[in-house]
C-alpha positions in Angstrom: -9.1 -69.0 -103.8 -9.8 -71.4 -100.7 -9.2 -69.7 -97.5 -9.0 -71.9 -94.4 -10.0 -71.0 -90.6 -7.2 -72.2 -88.0 -8.8 -75.7 -88.0 -5.7 -77.5 -89.4 -6.5 -80.9 -90.9 -6.9 -84.2 -88.2 -7.1 -83.5 -84.3 -4.3 -84.4 -81.9 -5.4 -87.8 -82.3 -5.3 -88.7 -86.1 -2.1 -86.4 -86.4 -0.3 -88.2 -83.5 -1.9 -92.1 -85.1 -0.1 -91.1 -88.5 3.2 -91.2 -86.6 2.7 -93.9 -84.1 1.6 -95.9 -87.0 4.8 -94.9 -89.4 7.5 -95.3 -86.8 7.6 -99.1 -86.9 7.8 -99.1 -90.8 10.9 -96.7 -91.1 14.1 -98.0 -92.2 16.8 -98.6 -89.7 18.8 -95.3 -91.5 15.2 -93.3 -91.5 14.8 -93.9 -87.8 18.4 -93.3 -87.1 17.8 -90.0 -89.2 14.8 -89.0 -87.9 15.9 -89.7 -84.2 19.0 -87.5 -85.0 17.0 -84.5 -85.2 13.9 -84.9 -83.0 16.0 -86.4 -79.8 14.0 -87.6 -77.5 10.8 -86.1 -79.3 8.4 -89.1 -81.0 7.3 -88.9 -84.5 3.7 -89.1 -82.8 4.4 -86.1 -80.9 6.4 -84.2 -83.9 3.0 -84.3 -86.0 1.6 -81.8 -83.5 4.4 -79.6 -83.5 2.9 -77.0 -86.1 -0.5 -77.2 -84.7 1.0 -76.0 -81.4 2.8 -73.0 -83.5 -0.6 -71.4 -84.2 -0.5 -69.6 -80.5 3.0 -68.1 -82.2 2.4 -64.7 -82.8 5.0 -64.1 -85.4 4.2 -63.3 -88.8 5.6 -66.6 -90.1 3.2 -68.7 -88.1 0.1 -66.5 -88.4 0.1 -65.5 -92.2 3.1 -67.1 -94.1 2.9 -70.7 -93.4 -1.1 -70.6 -92.7 -2.1 -71.3 -96.4 0.4 -74.4 -96.4 -2.1 -77.0 -95.0 -4.2 -77.3 -97.9 -4.5 -77.2 -101.4 -7.5 -75.8 -103.6 -8.6 -78.2 -106.4 -12.5 -77.4 -107.5 -14.6 -80.5 -108.6 -13.6 -82.1 -111.8 -10.2 -80.6 -112.2 -6.4 -81.9 -111.6 -4.0 -80.3 -109.1 -1.4 -79.0 -110.9 1.4 -77.0 -109.2 2.3 -74.5 -112.3 -1.7 -73.4 -110.4 -0.7 -73.4 -107.2 -1.1 -69.5 -105.5 1.7 -67.4 -105.2 1.9 -67.6 -101.5 2.4 -71.6 -101.7 0.0 -74.2 -100.9 0.4 -77.9 -99.1 2.2 -79.4 -102.2 4.4 -76.6 -102.7 5.2 -76.3 -99.2 6.2 -80.1 -99.1 8.6 -79.8 -101.9 10.3 -76.6 -100.3 10.8 -78.4 -96.7 11.8 -82.0 -98.9 14.5 -80.4 -100.2 15.3 -78.3 -97.2 15.3 -81.3 -95.4 18.3 -83.3 -97.7 19.8 -80.1 -98.5 23.8 -80.4 -97.3 23.7 -77.0 -96.6 21.1 -76.6 -94.2 21.2 -76.5 -90.7 20.2 -79.3 -87.9 17.3 -76.7 -86.8 16.1 -76.3 -90.4 16.2 -79.5 -91.1 14.1 -80.3 -88.1 11.8 -77.8 -88.7 11.6 -79.3 -92.6 10.8 -83.0 -90.7 7.8 -81.3 -88.8 6.4 -79.5 -91.9 6.4 -82.7 -93.8 5.0 -85.2 -91.3 2.1 -83.0 -90.7 1.4 -81.9 -94.5 1.4 -85.6 -95.5 -1.6 -85.8 -92.4 -3.2 -82.6 -93.7 -3.1 -84.0 -97.5 -5.1 -87.0 -96.2 -8.0 -85.1 -94.5 -10.5 -84.7 -97.5 -11.2 -81.2 -96.7 -7.9 -80.0 -96.9 -8.1 -80.5 -100.5 -10.7 -77.7 -100.8 -13.4 -77.2 -103.4 -12.7 -73.3 -103.5 -16.4 -72.7 -102.5 -16.5 -73.0 -98.6 -13.3 -72.7 -97.5 -12.5 -76.5 -96.8 -15.8 -77.2 -95.3 -15.4 -74.1 -92.6 -18.3 -72.3 -94.1 -20.6 -75.7 -94.2 -22.7 -75.7 -91.2 -24.0 -78.8 -89.8 -25.4 -80.5 -86.1 -23.8 -82.9 -84.3 -24.9 -84.6 -81.2 -27.4 -82.0 -80.8 -24.8 -79.0 -81.6 -23.8 -76.4 -83.9 -20.4 -77.1 -86.1 -19.2 -77.4 -89.2 -18.2 -80.1 -91.6 -14.6 -79.4 -91.4 -14.4 -79.8 -87.8 -16.5 -82.3 -87.7 -14.2 -84.4 -90.0 -11.2 -83.3 -88.2 -12.0 -84.6 -84.8 -15.5 -84.9 -84.1 -16.8 -87.8 -85.5 -13.2 -89.6 -84.3 -13.8 -88.2 -80.6 -17.3 -89.3 -80.6 -16.5 -93.1 -80.7 -15.0 -92.4 -76.8 -11.9 -94.2 -77.2 -9.2 -93.9 -75.3 -6.0 -92.9 -77.5 -3.9 -96.0 -76.7 -7.4 -98.0 -78.2 -6.8 -96.3 -81.2 -3.4 -97.2 -82.0 -3.8 -100.5 -81.3 -6.9 -101.2 -83.5 -5.2 -99.2 -86.6 -2.3 -101.2 -86.1 -3.9 -104.5 -86.1 -5.9 -103.6 -89.2 -3.0 -102.7 -91.2 -1.9 -106.1 -91.9 -5.1 -106.7 -93.7 -4.6 -103.4 -95.8 -2.8 -103.0 -99.5 0.2 -101.5 -97.9 2.5 -101.9 -101.3 -0.2 -100.5 -103.3 -0.4 -97.4 -100.7 3.1 -96.7 -101.0 3.4 -96.5 -104.5 1.0 -93.9 -104.9 2.6 -90.1 -105.4 1.2 -86.8 -103.8 -0.9 -86.1 -106.8 -2.3 -89.1 -106.1 -3.2 -88.5 -102.7 -4.6 -85.3 -103.6 -7.0 -86.6 -106.0 -8.0 -89.5 -103.3 -8.9 -86.7 -101.0 -10.9 -84.5 -103.7 -12.8 -87.7 -104.8 -13.5 -88.5 -100.9 -14.7 -84.8 -100.5 -17.3 -85.0 -103.2 -19.1 -87.4 -101.7 -19.2 -86.4 -98.0 -21.4 -83.4 -97.9 -24.3 -84.6 -96.3 -28.0 -84.0 -97.8 -29.5 -82.6 -94.4 -27.5 -80.6 -91.9 -28.0 -82.9 -88.6 -25.6 -85.8 -89.4 -27.1 -88.9 -88.5 -25.8 -92.1 -86.8 -26.0 -93.8 -90.7 -23.7 -90.5 -91.5 -21.0 -91.3 -88.7 -20.9 -95.1 -89.7 -20.4 -94.7 -93.2 -17.6 -92.2 -92.7 -15.2 -93.4 -89.8 -13.8 -96.2 -91.7 -12.9 -93.8 -94.5 -11.4 -91.7 -91.4 -9.6 -94.9 -89.9 -8.1 -95.7 -93.4 -6.7 -92.0 -94.7 -5.5 -92.3 -91.2 -3.5 -95.6 -92.2 -2.3 -94.0 -95.8 -1.1 -91.1 -94.4 1.1 -93.4 -91.5 1.8 -95.8 -94.2 3.0 -93.0 -97.1 4.5 -90.9 -94.2 7.0 -93.8 -93.5 7.9 -94.7 -97.2 8.4 -90.7 -97.9 10.8 -90.3 -94.9 12.5 -93.9 -95.9 13.2 -92.6 -99.2 14.5 -89.1 -98.2 16.7 -90.8 -96.0 18.0 -93.6 -98.4 
């Protein structure tokens, strides 16, 4: 069974970008529904809520919710909810909170929490190492060296490759927004959660470096993949919320 470290998918830049890029893709009805739940908090800011709760000492945040940010899928296998661990995973949590968000009996606070989980998990499932192979805790146990410093593959993909570009957040947001018009948005929207998982697993199997030292060539080859996964997460987040609130 894959046990992850407290590192959760994408750093603040990656997660915020999914929310920022998703916002203008929401229908008017979805925009109103999100606004009613979040108030003045933006969708981009809301994607960071679960990471902020890592410091909360309550059992729910330290133990119960911890496994809900990843799934385990050994190489060559197909994900099946029937094989999900009893404590749950990202897929089962997404299902749980989707039902809670749509429930006529849930309170406003319960719906708000559900929204926080949904938008964060969608981002998580697009980070390839959050679909772990069951061998190295989603890359946390795979040591690599980047910019002369020891790190691990998971942290590298969460934030270090992005941060190494030295770009301001606004620059990232503008670049990825501008590039969206050239992307197959309709095709991305048509994919379901099982497709997202399969995509991440396929990418995951290609990103383990042959050498421990991360080279400029590795970064050049994989940074575009990270950008695309963030864009896909944003497009699918918007489509998911549009469907939920229709």
